[in-house]
PyMOL Python script that loads the backbone (N, CA, C, O; Angstrom):
from pymol import cmd

cmd.read_pdbstr("""\
ATOM      1  N   PRO A   1      42.296  99.327  90.312  1.00  0.00           N
ATOM      2  CA  PRO A   1      41.310  99.774  90.040  1.00  0.00           C
ATOM      3  C   PRO A   1      40.899  99.262  88.633  1.00  0.00           C
ATOM      4  O   PRO A   1      41.482  98.651  87.737  1.00  0.00           O
ATOM      5  N   GLY A   2      39.793  99.708  88.791  1.00  0.00           N
ATOM      6  CA  GLY A   2      39.484  99.192  86.958  1.00  0.00           C
ATOM      7  C   GLY A   2      37.952  99.063  87.487  1.00  0.00           C
ATOM      8  O   GLY A   2      37.578  99.115  88.658  1.00  0.00           O
ATOM      9  N   SER A   3      37.376  98.931  86.634  1.00  0.00           N
ATOM     10  CA  SER A   3      36.091  97.789  86.604  1.00  0.00           C
ATOM     11  C   SER A   3      35.413  96.944  86.788  1.00  0.00           C
ATOM     12  O   SER A   3      34.190  96.811  86.829  1.00  0.00           O
ATOM     13  N   ALA A   4      36.244  96.315  86.910  1.00  0.00           N
ATOM     14  CA  ALA A   4      35.651  95.050  87.111  1.00  0.00           C
ATOM     15  C   ALA A   4      35.661  95.508  88.693  1.00  0.00           C
ATOM     16  O   ALA A   4      34.509  95.721  89.071  1.00  0.00           O
ATOM     17  N   ASN A   5      36.418  95.668  89.480  1.00  0.00           N
ATOM     18  CA  ASN A   5      36.462  95.733  90.783  1.00  0.00           C
ATOM     19  C   ASN A   5      35.641  97.015  91.596  1.00  0.00           C
ATOM     20  O   ASN A   5      35.186  97.221  92.720  1.00  0.00           O
ATOM     21  N   ASP A   6      35.761  97.768  90.221  1.00  0.00           N
ATOM     22  CA  ASP A   6      34.002  99.115  90.712  1.00  0.00           C
ATOM     23  C   ASP A   6      32.939  98.415  91.805  1.00  0.00           C
ATOM     24  O   ASP A   6      32.198  97.448  91.635  1.00  0.00           O
ATOM     25  N   GLN A   7      33.086  99.041  92.682  1.00  0.00           N
ATOM     26  CA  GLN A   7      31.987  99.506  93.781  1.00  0.00           C
ATOM     27  C   GLN A   7      30.297 101.013  93.399  1.00  0.00           C
ATOM     28  O   GLN A   7      29.093 101.266  93.364  1.00  0.00           O
ATOM     29  N   GLY A   8      31.645 101.425  93.237  1.00  0.00           N
ATOM     30  CA  GLY A   8      30.429 102.622  93.196  1.00  0.00           C
ATOM     31  C   GLY A   8      31.453 103.750  93.416  1.00  0.00           C
ATOM     32  O   GLY A   8      32.636 103.418  93.487  1.00  0.00           O
ATOM     33  N   TYR A   9      31.082 105.200  93.547  1.00  0.00           N
ATOM     34  CA  TYR A   9      31.558 106.128  93.174  1.00  0.00           C
ATOM     35  C   TYR A   9      32.015 107.193  94.262  1.00  0.00           C
ATOM     36  O   TYR A   9      31.065 107.326  95.033  1.00  0.00           O
ATOM     37  N   VAL A  10      33.158 108.074  94.678  1.00  0.00           N
ATOM     38  CA  VAL A  10      32.325 108.940  96.025  1.00  0.00           C
ATOM     39  C   VAL A  10      32.259 110.017  94.571  1.00  0.00           C
ATOM     40  O   VAL A  10      32.647 109.912  93.407  1.00  0.00           O
ATOM     41  N   THR A  11      31.312 111.412  95.637  1.00  0.00           N
ATOM     42  CA  THR A  11      30.439 111.773  95.269  1.00  0.00           C
ATOM     43  C   THR A  11      31.361 113.553  95.835  1.00  0.00           C
ATOM     44  O   THR A  11      31.475 114.633  95.255  1.00  0.00           O
ATOM     45  N   SER A  12      31.702 113.186  96.818  1.00  0.00           N
ATOM     46  CA  SER A  12      33.063 114.562  97.296  1.00  0.00           C
ATOM     47  C   SER A  12      33.663 114.229  98.722  1.00  0.00           C
ATOM     48  O   SER A  12      33.510 113.452  99.665  1.00  0.00           O
ATOM     49  N   VAL A  13      34.375 115.204  98.337  1.00  0.00           N
ATOM     50  CA  VAL A  13      35.511 114.623 100.048  1.00  0.00           C
ATOM     51  C   VAL A  13      35.370 115.614 101.157  1.00  0.00           C
ATOM     52  O   VAL A  13      35.697 116.685 100.646  1.00  0.00           O
ATOM     53  N   CYS A  14      35.140 115.764 102.073  1.00  0.00           N
ATOM     54  CA  CYS A  14      36.147 117.515 102.848  1.00  0.00           C
ATOM     55  C   CYS A  14      36.131 117.647 103.948  1.00  0.00           C
ATOM     56  O   CYS A  14      35.157 117.476 104.681  1.00  0.00           O
ATOM     57  N   PHE A  15      37.085 117.936 104.218  1.00  0.00           N
ATOM     58  CA  PHE A  15      37.687 117.660 105.798  1.00  0.00           C
ATOM     59  C   PHE A  15      37.514 118.549 106.905  1.00  0.00           C
ATOM     60  O   PHE A  15      37.929 119.694 107.083  1.00  0.00           O
ATOM     61  N   SER A  16      36.369 117.306 108.066  1.00  0.00           N
ATOM     62  CA  SER A  16      35.140 117.570 109.081  1.00  0.00           C
ATOM     63  C   SER A  16      36.451 118.396 110.796  1.00  0.00           C
ATOM     64  O   SER A  16      36.985 117.724 111.677  1.00  0.00           O
ATOM     65  N   PRO A  17      36.531 120.321 110.563  1.00  0.00           N
ATOM     66  CA  PRO A  17      36.997 119.931 112.316  1.00  0.00           C
ATOM     67  C   PRO A  17      36.328 119.427 113.228  1.00  0.00           C
ATOM     68  O   PRO A  17      36.941 119.242 114.280  1.00  0.00           O
ATOM     69  N   THR A  18      34.759 118.996 113.176  1.00  0.00           N
ATOM     70  CA  THR A  18      34.574 118.743 114.253  1.00  0.00           C
ATOM     71  C   THR A  18      34.855 116.906 114.547  1.00  0.00           C
ATOM     72  O   THR A  18      35.145 116.690 115.724  1.00  0.00           O
ATOM     73  N   LEU A  19      34.815 115.898 113.843  1.00  0.00           N
ATOM     74  CA  LEU A  19      35.174 115.246 113.409  1.00  0.00           C
ATOM     75  C   LEU A  19      36.847 115.064 113.866  1.00  0.00           C
ATOM     76  O   LEU A  19      37.163 114.373 114.834  1.00  0.00           O
ATOM     77  N   ASP A  20      37.799 115.755 113.058  1.00  0.00           N
ATOM     78  CA  ASP A  20      38.691 116.246 112.708  1.00  0.00           C
ATOM     79  C   ASP A  20      39.499 114.651 111.881  1.00  0.00           C
ATOM     80  O   ASP A  20      40.423 113.842 111.963  1.00  0.00           O
ATOM     81  N   GLN A  21      38.179 115.094 111.042  1.00  0.00           N
ATOM     82  CA  GLN A  21      39.570 113.802 110.178  1.00  0.00           C
ATOM     83  C   GLN A  21      38.250 114.358 108.768  1.00  0.00           C
ATOM     84  O   GLN A  21      37.297 115.134 108.695  1.00  0.00           O
ATOM     85  N   TRP A  22      39.144 113.159 107.653  1.00  0.00           N
ATOM     86  CA  TRP A  22      37.949 113.064 106.179  1.00  0.00           C
ATOM     87  C   TRP A  22      37.147 113.013 106.307  1.00  0.00           C
ATOM     88  O   TRP A  22      36.942 112.260 107.259  1.00  0.00           O
ATOM     89  N   ILE A  23      36.064 113.486 105.807  1.00  0.00           N
ATOM     90  CA  ILE A  23      34.943 112.616 105.771  1.00  0.00           C
ATOM     91  C   ILE A  23      33.842 112.124 103.558  1.00  0.00           C
ATOM     92  O   ILE A  23      34.405 111.061 103.295  1.00  0.00           O
ATOM     93  N   GLY A  24      33.352 112.261 102.952  1.00  0.00           N
ATOM     94  CA  GLY A  24      33.477 111.492 101.848  1.00  0.00           C
ATOM     95  C   GLY A  24      31.588 110.848 101.364  1.00  0.00           C
ATOM     96  O   GLY A  24      30.779 110.076 101.879  1.00  0.00           O
ATOM     97  N   LEU A  25      31.626 111.684 100.177  1.00  0.00           N
ATOM     98  CA  LEU A  25      29.749 111.078 100.365  1.00  0.00           C
ATOM     99  C   LEU A  25      30.088 110.730  98.482  1.00  0.00           C
ATOM    100  O   LEU A  25      30.609 111.419  97.604  1.00  0.00           O
ATOM    101  N   ALA A  26      29.352 109.009  98.490  1.00  0.00           N
ATOM    102  CA  ALA A  26      29.773 107.779  98.116  1.00  0.00           C
ATOM    103  C   ALA A  26      28.714 107.355  98.616  1.00  0.00           C
ATOM    104  O   ALA A  26      28.284 107.100  99.741  1.00  0.00           O
ATOM    105  N   LEU A  27      27.925 107.281  96.245  1.00  0.00           N
ATOM    106  CA  LEU A  27      26.854 106.018  95.746  1.00  0.00           C
ATOM    107  C   LEU A  27      27.585 104.781  95.791  1.00  0.00           C
ATOM    108  O   LEU A  27      28.598 104.795  95.091  1.00  0.00           O
ATOM    109  N   VAL A  28      27.329 103.582  96.495  1.00  0.00           N
ATOM    110  CA  VAL A  28      27.967 102.203  96.531  1.00  0.00           C
ATOM    111  C   VAL A  28      27.103 101.548  96.482  1.00  0.00           C
ATOM    112  O   VAL A  28      25.984 101.855  96.893  1.00  0.00           O
ATOM    113  N   GLU A  29      27.495 100.201  95.828  1.00  0.00           N
ATOM    114  CA  GLU A  29      26.657  99.826  95.764  1.00  0.00           C
ATOM    115  C   GLU A  29      26.417  98.456  96.721  1.00  0.00           C
ATOM    116  O   GLU A  29      27.244  97.742  97.288  1.00  0.00           O
ATOM    117  N   ARG A  30      24.510  98.363  96.652  1.00  0.00           N
ATOM    118  CA  ARG A  30      24.158  97.973  98.334  1.00  0.00           C
ATOM    119  C   ARG A  30      24.617  98.360  99.313  1.00  0.00           C
ATOM    120  O   ARG A  30      24.874  97.564 100.216  1.00  0.00           O
ATOM    121  N   GLY A  31      24.902  99.907  99.461  1.00  0.00           N
ATOM    122  CA  GLY A  31      25.176 100.358 100.196  1.00  0.00           C
ATOM    123  C   GLY A  31      25.205 100.370 102.482  1.00  0.00           C
ATOM    124  O   GLY A  31      25.604  99.982 103.580  1.00  0.00           O
ATOM    125  N   ARG A  32      24.571 101.007 101.800  1.00  0.00           N
ATOM    126  CA  ARG A  32      22.989  99.995 103.529  1.00  0.00           C
ATOM    127  C   ARG A  32      23.385  98.936 104.399  1.00  0.00           C
ATOM    128  O   ARG A  32      23.614  98.799 105.600  1.00  0.00           O
ATOM    129  N   GLU A  33      23.385  97.938 102.926  1.00  0.00           N
ATOM    130  CA  GLU A  33      23.666  96.511 103.936  1.00  0.00           C
ATOM    131  C   GLU A  33      24.653  96.026 104.065  1.00  0.00           C
ATOM    132  O   GLU A  33      24.786  94.938 104.626  1.00  0.00           O
ATOM    133  N   ARG A  34      25.764  96.824 103.496  1.00  0.00           N
ATOM    134  CA  ARG A  34      27.622  97.311 103.739  1.00  0.00           C
ATOM    135  C   ARG A  34      27.689  98.832 105.234  1.00  0.00           C
ATOM    136  O   ARG A  34      28.801  99.343 105.372  1.00  0.00           O
ATOM    137  N   ILE A  35      26.890  99.209 105.878  1.00  0.00           N
ATOM    138  CA  ILE A  35      27.112  99.523 107.069  1.00  0.00           C
ATOM    139  C   ILE A  35      28.496  98.837 107.693  1.00  0.00           C
ATOM    140  O   ILE A  35      28.622  97.621 107.837  1.00  0.00           O
ATOM    141  N   GLY A  36      29.632  99.935 108.079  1.00  0.00           N
ATOM    142  CA  GLY A  36      30.839  99.102 109.342  1.00  0.00           C
ATOM    143  C   GLY A  36      32.152  98.721 108.018  1.00  0.00           C
ATOM    144  O   GLY A  36      33.292  99.170 108.135  1.00  0.00           O
ATOM    145  N   GLU A  37      31.776  97.945 106.960  1.00  0.00           N
ATOM    146  CA  GLU A  37      32.391  97.091 105.703  1.00  0.00           C
ATOM    147  C   GLU A  37      33.293  98.307 105.846  1.00  0.00           C
ATOM    148  O   GLU A  37      32.913  99.447 105.581  1.00  0.00           O
ATOM    149  N   ILE A  38      34.883  97.903 106.414  1.00  0.00           N
ATOM    150  CA  ILE A  38      35.675  98.157 104.983  1.00  0.00           C
ATOM    151  C   ILE A  38      36.282  98.240 104.035  1.00  0.00           C
ATOM    152  O   ILE A  38      37.117  97.345 103.905  1.00  0.00           O
ATOM    153  N   VAL A  39      36.220  99.160 103.048  1.00  0.00           N
ATOM    154  CA  VAL A  39      36.591  98.453 101.918  1.00  0.00           C
ATOM    155  C   VAL A  39      37.641  99.477 101.072  1.00  0.00           C
ATOM    156  O   VAL A  39      38.112 100.273 101.884  1.00  0.00           O
ATOM    157  N   HIS A  40      38.167  99.721  99.703  1.00  0.00           N
ATOM    158  CA  HIS A  40      39.227 100.641  99.304  1.00  0.00           C
ATOM    159  C   HIS A  40      38.697 101.519  98.632  1.00  0.00           C
ATOM    160  O   HIS A  40      37.467 101.456  98.609  1.00  0.00           O
ATOM    161  N   ALA A  41      39.355 102.667  97.832  1.00  0.00           N
ATOM    162  CA  ALA A  41      38.630 103.754  97.238  1.00  0.00           C
ATOM    163  C   ALA A  41      40.715 104.228  96.113  1.00  0.00           C
ATOM    164  O   ALA A  41      41.927 104.242  96.324  1.00  0.00           O
ATOM    165  N   HIS A  42      39.677 104.494  95.006  1.00  0.00           N
ATOM    166  CA  HIS A  42      41.295 105.347  94.346  1.00  0.00           C
ATOM    167  C   HIS A  42      41.188 106.366  93.948  1.00  0.00           C
ATOM    168  O   HIS A  42      40.163 106.712  93.360  1.00  0.00           O
ATOM    169  N   ASP A  43      41.637 106.717  94.033  1.00  0.00           N
ATOM    170  CA  ASP A  43      41.992 108.668  93.675  1.00  0.00           C
ATOM    171  C   ASP A  43      42.569 108.796  92.517  1.00  0.00           C
ATOM    172  O   ASP A  43      43.797 108.839  92.449  1.00  0.00           O
ATOM    173  N   PRO A  44      41.991 108.855  91.705  1.00  0.00           N
ATOM    174  CA  PRO A  44      42.810 108.770  89.825  1.00  0.00           C
ATOM    175  C   PRO A  44      44.103 110.406  89.920  1.00  0.00           C
ATOM    176  O   PRO A  44      45.146 110.548  89.282  1.00  0.00           O
ATOM    177  N   LEU A  45      43.444 111.420  90.994  1.00  0.00           N
ATOM    178  CA  LEU A  45      44.123 112.292  90.618  1.00  0.00           C
ATOM    179  C   LEU A  45      45.275 111.988  91.264  1.00  0.00           C
ATOM    180  O   LEU A  45      46.299 112.145  90.600  1.00  0.00           O
ATOM    181  N   ARG A  46      45.420 111.493  92.670  1.00  0.00           N
ATOM    182  CA  ARG A  46      47.122 111.135  93.511  1.00  0.00           C
ATOM    183  C   ARG A  46      47.679 110.150  93.224  1.00  0.00           C
ATOM    184  O   ARG A  46      48.905 110.085  93.304  1.00  0.00           O
ATOM    185  N   GLY A  47      46.835 108.996  92.762  1.00  0.00           N
ATOM    186  CA  GLY A  47      47.004 107.703  91.814  1.00  0.00           C
ATOM    187  C   GLY A  47      47.789 106.679  93.038  1.00  0.00           C
ATOM    188  O   GLY A  47      48.758 105.921  93.007  1.00  0.00           O
ATOM    189  N   GLU A  48      46.495 107.243  94.447  1.00  0.00           N
ATOM    190  CA  GLU A  48      46.959 106.422  95.567  1.00  0.00           C
ATOM    191  C   GLU A  48      44.856 105.969  95.787  1.00  0.00           C
ATOM    192  O   GLU A  48      43.748 106.271  95.344  1.00  0.00           O
ATOM    193  N   ASP A  49      45.864 104.686  97.237  1.00  0.00           N
ATOM    194  CA  ASP A  49      44.605 104.083  97.362  1.00  0.00           C
ATOM    195  C   ASP A  49      43.836 104.243  98.500  1.00  0.00           C
ATOM    196  O   ASP A  49      44.686 104.652  99.290  1.00  0.00           O
ATOM    197  N   TYR A  50      42.553 104.181  99.251  1.00  0.00           N
ATOM    198  CA  TYR A  50      42.881 104.231 101.201  1.00  0.00           C
ATOM    199  C   TYR A  50      41.445 103.074 101.588  1.00  0.00           C
ATOM    200  O   TYR A  50      40.369 102.811 101.049  1.00  0.00           O
ATOM    201  N   ASP A  51      41.899 102.800 102.343  1.00  0.00           N
ATOM    202  CA  ASP A  51      40.381 101.823 102.817  1.00  0.00           C
ATOM    203  C   ASP A  51      39.981 102.835 103.994  1.00  0.00           C
ATOM    204  O   ASP A  51      40.422 103.075 105.118  1.00  0.00           O
ATOM    205  N   VAL A  52      38.886 103.333 103.158  1.00  0.00           N
ATOM    206  CA  VAL A  52      37.903 103.464 104.074  1.00  0.00           C
ATOM    207  C   VAL A  52      36.404 102.839 104.130  1.00  0.00           C
ATOM    208  O   VAL A  52      35.814 102.246 103.226  1.00  0.00           O
ATOM    209  N   GLU A  53      35.731 103.281 106.088  1.00  0.00           N
ATOM    210  CA  GLU A  53      35.165 103.498 106.446  1.00  0.00           C
ATOM    211  C   GLU A  53      33.325 103.332 105.042  1.00  0.00           C
ATOM    212  O   GLU A  53      33.103 104.074 104.085  1.00  0.00           O
ATOM    213  N   LEU A  54      32.434 102.124 105.527  1.00  0.00           N
ATOM    214  CA  LEU A  54      31.057 103.186 104.573  1.00  0.00           C
ATOM    215  C   LEU A  54      29.996 102.975 106.271  1.00  0.00           C
ATOM    216  O   LEU A  54      29.621 101.914 106.769  1.00  0.00           O
ATOM    217  N   CYS A  55      29.861 103.815 106.575  1.00  0.00           N
ATOM    218  CA  CYS A  55      28.752 104.075 107.318  1.00  0.00           C
ATOM    219  C   CYS A  55      27.603 104.892 107.050  1.00  0.00           C
ATOM    220  O   CYS A  55      27.856 105.845 106.313  1.00  0.00           O
ATOM    221  N   ASN A  56      25.962 104.758 107.583  1.00  0.00           N
ATOM    222  CA  ASN A  56      25.947 105.719 107.806  1.00  0.00           C
ATOM    223  C   ASN A  56      25.568 107.593 106.834  1.00  0.00           C
ATOM    224  O   ASN A  56      25.886 108.613 107.446  1.00  0.00           O
ATOM    225  N   PRO A  57      24.967 107.704 105.517  1.00  0.00           N
ATOM    226  CA  PRO A  57      24.867 108.725 105.612  1.00  0.00           C
ATOM    227  C   PRO A  57      24.050 109.709 106.314  1.00  0.00           C
ATOM    228  O   PRO A  57      23.228 110.446 105.771  1.00  0.00           O
ATOM    229  N   VAL A  58      24.420 109.660 107.955  1.00  0.00           N
ATOM    230  CA  VAL A  58      23.945 110.729 108.603  1.00  0.00           C
ATOM    231  C   VAL A  58      24.330 110.045 110.292  1.00  0.00           C
ATOM    232  O   VAL A  58      23.708 109.558 111.237  1.00  0.00           O
ATOM    233  N   PHE A  59      25.713 110.371 109.934  1.00  0.00           N
ATOM    234  CA  PHE A  59      26.496 109.435 111.121  1.00  0.00           C
ATOM    235  C   PHE A  59      26.932 111.167 112.487  1.00  0.00           C
ATOM    236  O   PHE A  59      27.902 111.026 113.232  1.00  0.00           O
ATOM    237  N   TYR A  60      26.357 112.114 112.542  1.00  0.00           N
ATOM    238  CA  TYR A  60      27.443 113.333 113.380  1.00  0.00           C
ATOM    239  C   TYR A  60      25.390 113.219 113.643  1.00  0.00           C
ATOM    240  O   TYR A  60      24.560 113.084 112.744  1.00  0.00           O
ATOM    241  N   ASP A  61      25.017 113.379 115.757  1.00  0.00           N
ATOM    242  CA  ASP A  61      24.432 113.408 115.421  1.00  0.00           C
ATOM    243  C   ASP A  61      23.444 112.985 115.357  1.00  0.00           C
ATOM    244  O   ASP A  61      22.829 114.051 115.383  1.00  0.00           O
ATOM    245  N   PRO A  62      22.294 111.858 115.250  1.00  0.00           N
ATOM    246  CA  PRO A  62      21.545 111.196 113.734  1.00  0.00           C
ATOM    247  C   PRO A  62      20.236 111.101 115.085  1.00  0.00           C
ATOM    248  O   PRO A  62      19.520 110.100 115.111  1.00  0.00           O
ATOM    249  N   ASP A  63      20.098 111.902 115.837  1.00  0.00           N
ATOM    250  CA  ASP A  63      18.586 111.691 116.741  1.00  0.00           C
ATOM    251  C   ASP A  63      18.106 113.828 116.536  1.00  0.00           C
ATOM    252  O   ASP A  63      17.203 114.650 116.687  1.00  0.00           O
ATOM    253  N   GLY A  64      19.286 113.688 116.182  1.00  0.00           N
ATOM    254  CA  GLY A  64      18.800 115.538 116.770  1.00  0.00           C
ATOM    255  C   GLY A  64      19.256 116.640 117.733  1.00  0.00           C
ATOM    256  O   GLY A  64      19.145 117.862 117.826  1.00  0.00           O
ATOM    257  N   GLY A  65      20.001 115.316 118.618  1.00  0.00           N
ATOM    258  CA  GLY A  65      19.809 116.557 119.378  1.00  0.00           C
ATOM    259  C   GLY A  65      20.921 118.170 119.758  1.00  0.00           C
ATOM    260  O   GLY A  65      21.256 118.588 120.866  1.00  0.00           O
ATOM    261  N   ARG A  66      21.127 118.534 118.891  1.00  0.00           N
ATOM    262  CA  ARG A  66      22.117 118.975 118.564  1.00  0.00           C
ATOM    263  C   ARG A  66      21.310 120.366 117.616  1.00  0.00           C
ATOM    264  O   ARG A  66      21.164 121.556 117.896  1.00  0.00           O
ATOM    265  N   GLN A  67      20.852 119.422 116.244  1.00  0.00           N
ATOM    266  CA  GLN A  67      19.720 120.971 116.132  1.00  0.00           C
ATOM    267  C   GLN A  67      18.617 121.363 117.784  1.00  0.00           C
ATOM    268  O   GLN A  67      18.257 122.472 118.180  1.00  0.00           O
ATOM    269  N   ARG A  68      18.530 120.925 117.985  1.00  0.00           N
ATOM    270  CA  ARG A  68      17.073 120.925 118.936  1.00  0.00           C
ATOM    271  C   ARG A  68      18.020 121.723 120.389  1.00  0.00           C
ATOM    272  O   ARG A  68      17.515 122.238 121.386  1.00  0.00           O
ATOM    273  N   GLY A  69      19.900 121.550 119.962  1.00  0.00           N
ATOM    274  CA  GLY A  69      19.495 122.490 121.796  1.00  0.00           C
ATOM    275  C   GLY A  69      19.213 121.263 122.798  1.00  0.00           C
ATOM    276  O   GLY A  69      18.938 121.481 123.978  1.00  0.00           O
TER     277      GLY A  69
END
""", "prot")
cmd.dss("prot")
cmd.show_as("cartoon", "prot")
cmd.util.cbc("prot")
cmd.orient("prot")
């Protein structure tokens, strides 16, 4: 990790019981163009690296079917 490799930053992370996995929000350079790409994220608090997939921020029920029942 380092500023030469920085492509953005994670703004929040939480566990999704609906998806049964961790999800996060991030601001990523050219993010919309890179949907589907796997990038490396570094957690400076734990000193660990993770592979993460860039996806559309509206990835669950994008058509709103569950919302409208």
